[in-house]
N, C-alpha and C positions, 0 to 999 in steps of 0.2 A: 504494500500500500504506500502511496506517495501523497505527501502534502505539498501543494504549491501555494506560495504566497504572492498574490498579484497575478490574476488571470490574464488581464489585458484583453487582447482580441482572441486569445485561445490557441495561438500557434504552438507554444511549448506544451500546453495542456493536451493537445491532440497527440503529439509525439509520446508524451508520458502515458496516455491512455492505451496506446498501442503496445507499450512495453511492460505495463504493470497490471495487476489485478484490479485495482481501483484507485482513483485519483480524487482527493478532496482538494478543491481549489478555492481560494478565498479572494474576493475582489471587493474593495471598499467603494469604488466609484459606481454609482447607480447606472449610468449610461453604458459603461463598459460591461457591467454585469448583464444588462439586457442584451447587448450585442453578442457577448460570448455565449450567453444562454441559447440564443438563436443559432449561432454557428455550431455549437457543440451538442445540439438537442438529439442528434442521432446516436450519440455515445451513451450506452447504458451503464458504463462503469465510471462515470464522472458525476461527482456531486459538487455543484457550484454554490457557494455560500456568499451572500451579499452582506459583508460585515468587515469590520476592522479586526485583524488578527490580534491586536493588543487592546486590552481593556484600559490599561494605563501604562506608564513607562516601566512599571515593575510587575506587570501581570498580563498573562495571555487572556484573551477573551474566553471566559469560562463556558459560554454556550458553544463555541467552536470546539474547545477541548472536549466537552461532554459528547458532542456528536461523533468526534473521531474515536474517543474512548469506547463508546457504545458499539460502534462498528467493529473495532478491533476485537472486543470481547465476543461479539456474535460470530466472528469469523476466525476464532481460534488464534488470535494474536499473530497474524503474519508479520514478516519483516516490515518495519516502518521507516521510511526515508523521507527526507525533506529535499526537494529539488526546486530551486526558485531563482529567478532573476529578481533578487530581493530589492524592493524600493530603497534607495540609498538613505532616505530620511528616517527609516525605522530599522536599519541594519543592526545597529548595536543593541537596542532593547530586544529586538526579535531574537537574535542569536542567544543573548544571555537568558532570556525567559524560556526559550526552547530547551536549553541545556539544563536549566534549573527545574523544569517542569517534571511532572510524573509521566509524561508521554514517553513511551519506550523507543525513542529515536535511536537508530543504529548508525545512520549515515546522513550527512547533509552535504549536498553539492550546490554551491551558491555562487552566483555572479554578484560581485560587490565592487564598490569603489576601491581602487588599488590601495588607497590610504588605509582603509579598514582592514584589508588583508595583511598589511604590514603590522598593524596593531595586534592581529590575531597571533602572529608568530614572533612578536617582539621579545628581545632578550632583556633580562634585568639590567637596569642602568641606562637603557636607551630612552630617547625622547618618546618613542611610541609605546613603551611598556606602561601598562596601566591596568585598570579594573577589567577591561575586556580581555586583555592578554591573560591575566591570572585565571579568570573563570573559564575561558576557552581551553587553556592548557591543563586546567584541573580536570576537565571532563572529556577531553578529546585530543586526537592527534591531527594536526592540520598539514595538508599538502597543497602547495600552489600548483595548479594544473596548467594555467595559461594566462598570459597578460594580453589585454585587448586595448589597442589605441583608440582614441576618440573617433577617428575617421571611419571606423567600421560600423558606426551607429548612425541612424537617422531618426530624429534630429540629433545632430552631433553634440555630445555633452562637452563640458569644459575639463573633464577629468578622465584619466585612464581607468580602466576597469580590469578585474581579474576574476578567474574562476578558481575556487578552492574546494577541496574535498576534506570534510571533517569526519573522521572515524570516531564515533562517540562511544565512550565507555564510562557510564555514570558511576560504576563501582570501582573505578580506578584508584580512588583514595579512600575507599570504605575502610573504616577502622582507624584511620589516621586523624580524621577530623571528627571530634566528638559532638560538636555543636556547630552546625553549618551557619545558622543565622549569626552566631557570635563571630565566627570566622569572617563573614562578609562585613560585619560591623568594623572589625579591625582593618580589613582591606580598604573599605571606603574612607576610614579615618586617615589612612596613610596616603592614599592617592588623591584625595580632595584637598590635601594641604602639602603639596609636593615641596614647597620651599621650606617647610619646617623639618626639624630633625625628627627621627622616629620617636624619640623620647617625648617631645612636645606634642606630636600628632596623637599619640595614644593617651597622654595625660589629659588632653582636652575632652576626652570622652567621660572623664570623672566616673570611672567604673568603681562600684562598691568594693572597698578593701584593697584596691590597687593603687598604692602610693607611688610617688616618684622614686623612692628608695627601692621599692619592690621591682619597679621597672628597670632600674639600674642593675639590680642583681640578675635579672633575666638576661639583659644585654651582655653582662659579664660571662654568664654561663654559655651564651651563644658565641662568645668571643667577638663581640661587636663593641665598638667604641660609643661613647655617649653622643657623639656628634654625627653618627651615621644617619643617612636618610633611608626611609623605608623602601624607596623604589629601586634600590640596588639589591634587595633580597630576592633570591629565587623562590620558586614555589615551595620547595621543601623547608626553607628557612621561614617563610611566611606561615606555614602550617605549624612549625615548631613554636614560633612566637605566639601565635593565637592560642595554642594548647597550653603553653606556659602561663600566659596571662589568665586564661580561663581557670586554671587550677588555683592560682592565687586568689582570684575573685571568689571562687566557690568555697574557699576555706575561711572567709571572713564574714 
């Protein structure tokens, strides 16, 4: 089963329907929904949904999720993939929310703004490394498939695009992260205050029982200096930091 975000006129949808058992395709634009519904009406394995894939920046549309989940259950949970020319303005929240959702996504093949693909694979300490990088690398392996220049599109965009394949493994770090919401709280604190030291970024959260001295002890145990910035930490270090802070917080 395939989920497509952004039906458009249905050209990619038709191809997906020929290659997969069923396609759920979501289109927010009413006129494009009506057009694609007419174009695709002969395909019995396509479900077109006139909706926004996102309920908010931090949540998928629950009605869309429910429709897909019900179909998967009724059909013995076949492999679930996301294939989409993802609208650039929702790329980041859509990717994060899909990875964090309960939907059993195994693979995502996405065309994105090239700048977004660079953030998906960014290394610690780079300008592109941030929340999207951490969550993507936490749940998946990313492979750049192809870069596309603006001139291959009409109308021509102002930016280059790229196709990426994301092999999803949501159990990749099972057992290492005890409290995922707490982990994300730490990550957001670090990357929304990049100019601050790691010590100051975490301290501003005012976590119960987590004093500045306790934070200093954690940094020493991790062999990090007091002036280190959080964006240089790799994924394993961020997990270690979060777990260490959580333990201190839980004991007070």
